[in-house]
VEXZAZA-709472 format. One record per residue (C-alpha): x, y, z. Coordinates in steps of 0.001 Angstrom, whole numbers, plus 524288, in hexadecimal, padded with zeros to 5 digits. Layout:
N
XYZ/...
***
This chain:
54
7FF2F7FF797FF46/804BF80E8C7FBA5/806798164D80661/8002C8235680664/80ACF8295A80249/80B39823E07F563/7FE8E822977F315/800308332B7F390/80A0F833E17EBEA/8016682A857E20F/7F5E5834E97E52B/7FF4F840D77E1B8/8055A83A927D534/7F5F3835937CEDA/7F460843D47D268/7FF568480E7C9DC/7F98383FEF7BFF1/7EDFA843EB7BE25/7F21C852377BDD7/7FA3584F017B43F/7EF87846867AA66/7E99484ADB7A05A/7DD8A84B677A516/7D414857437A72D/7D60985F057B373/7C8C985AFF7BA17/7CB9E84BAB7B735/7D80F84F687BED7/7D2158554C7C6F8/7C87E84A897C983/7D1858403A7C8C7/7DB5E8465E7D3A5/7D042847397DCF2/7CD56839237DD3C/7D91C833097D87F/7E52A83C287E21D/7DC9F845197EC5F/7D36683AD07F06C/7DCAF8321A7F2B9/7E709838BF7F9CD/7DA8683F1A80111/7D8028323E8049D/7E60982D6F807C1/7E7A88389E81175/7D9C08382E81959/7DBFA8352182357/7E7028449C8237C/7DB9784B6381DA7/7D4D7845148282C/7DA11848FB83555/7DFB5855FB8302F/7D093859D882D83/7CEC88551983A0E/7D68585CD584338/
***
């Protein structure tokens, strides 16, 4: 199983691939949200939740 850091690195690399792709801006935005930002938030949801309750 990959570590959090390895998963984060993969997501950032995926973001770069999406940004550099030939897709339209609206498609890029949707892909980034679905494939990068949501998984990244899920990866760190424990820290986000802990910070918001302090």
